[in-house]
C-alpha positions in Angstrom: -135.1 53.2 -54.8 -137.6 54.4 -57.5 -138.2 57.4 -55.8 -134.7 58.7 -55.3 -134.2 57.6 -59.0 -137.2 59.3 -60.1 -136.0 62.5 -58.3 -132.2 62.4 -58.9 -131.7 60.1 -61.7 -130.0 57.0 -62.1 -128.3 56.2 -59.0 -124.6 55.8 -58.2 -123.4 52.4 -57.4 -122.4 53.7 -54.0 -125.9 54.6 -53.2 -127.4 51.3 -54.6 -125.1 49.2 -52.0 -125.9 51.5 -49.4 -129.5 50.8 -50.0 -128.9 46.8 -50.3 -126.8 46.9 -46.9 -129.7 48.9 -45.3 -132.2 46.1 -46.4 -129.9 43.4 -45.2 -129.6 45.0 -41.9 -133.2 45.2 -41.3 -133.1 41.4 -42.1 -130.7 41.1 -39.9 -132.2 42.7 -36.9 -135.5 41.0 -37.2 -133.6 37.6 -37.3 -131.3 38.6 -34.2 -128.3 38.3 -36.1 -125.7 40.0 -34.1 -122.8 40.2 -36.7 -122.2 39.2 -40.4 -118.2 38.8 -41.3 -116.2 37.6 -44.4 -113.2 36.2 -43.6 -111.8 36.0 -47.3 -113.3 32.5 -47.7 -116.4 32.3 -45.6 -119.4 34.1 -44.7 -119.9 34.1 -40.7 -123.1 34.6 -39.4 -123.3 35.2 -35.6 -126.8 34.5 -34.0 -127.7 36.0 -30.6 -128.8 33.0 -28.3 -132.5 34.3 -28.6 -132.7 33.9 -32.2 -136.4 33.4 -33.5 -134.7 31.3 -36.4 -135.5 27.7 -35.5 -132.7 25.0 -35.1 -134.2 22.8 -37.4 -134.1 25.3 -40.3 -130.1 25.6 -39.7 -129.6 21.8 -39.3 -131.8 21.3 -42.6 -129.5 23.9 -44.2 -126.6 22.1 -43.2 -127.7 18.5 -44.4 -128.6 19.8 -47.8 -125.1 21.4 -48.1 -122.7 19.8 -45.6 -119.7 20.9 -47.5 -120.5 24.3 -47.6 -122.3 24.9 -44.3 -121.3 24.5 -40.7 -122.5 25.4 -37.3 -120.5 26.5 -34.3 -121.2 26.2 -30.2 -120.9 29.6 -30.3 -124.2 30.4 -32.4 -122.4 31.0 -35.8 -123.1 29.9 -39.2 -120.4 29.5 -41.7 -121.0 29.4 -45.3 -118.6 28.8 -48.1 -118.7 31.6 -50.6 -117.5 31.2 -54.3 -118.0 34.6 -55.6 -115.7 36.8 -53.4 -116.7 40.1 -55.1 -119.1 42.5 -53.0 -121.9 41.3 -55.1 -121.1 37.9 -54.6 -120.8 38.0 -50.9 -123.9 40.1 -50.7 -125.8 37.6 -53.0 -124.6 34.7 -50.8 -125.9 36.7 -47.7 -129.4 37.4 -48.9 -129.7 34.0 -50.0 -128.8 32.5 -46.2 -131.1 35.0 -44.7 -134.0 34.0 -47.1 -133.6 30.3 -46.4 -133.4 31.4 -42.7 -136.1 33.7 -42.6 
């Protein structure tokens, strides 16, 4: 990011978003997360059955905020999102990934 800014000047918003999404994709891959969706209210994180994320971490997340998070039998973590802007969704996803990894 810094190299790009040094070479080309201030980055356009689209480029900043692209770099953020690429960084998130690397995290998703390392945690064996198959898919991330947003349905307009909830962030949906679909895990591969062999994810390295400990079930204890997911249970602790749900116990800490039971009204915000749910887990489904098909390995999906659902989380309520209060700020539905792109930045808000990305921030919520980053927070969830930080807690999981």
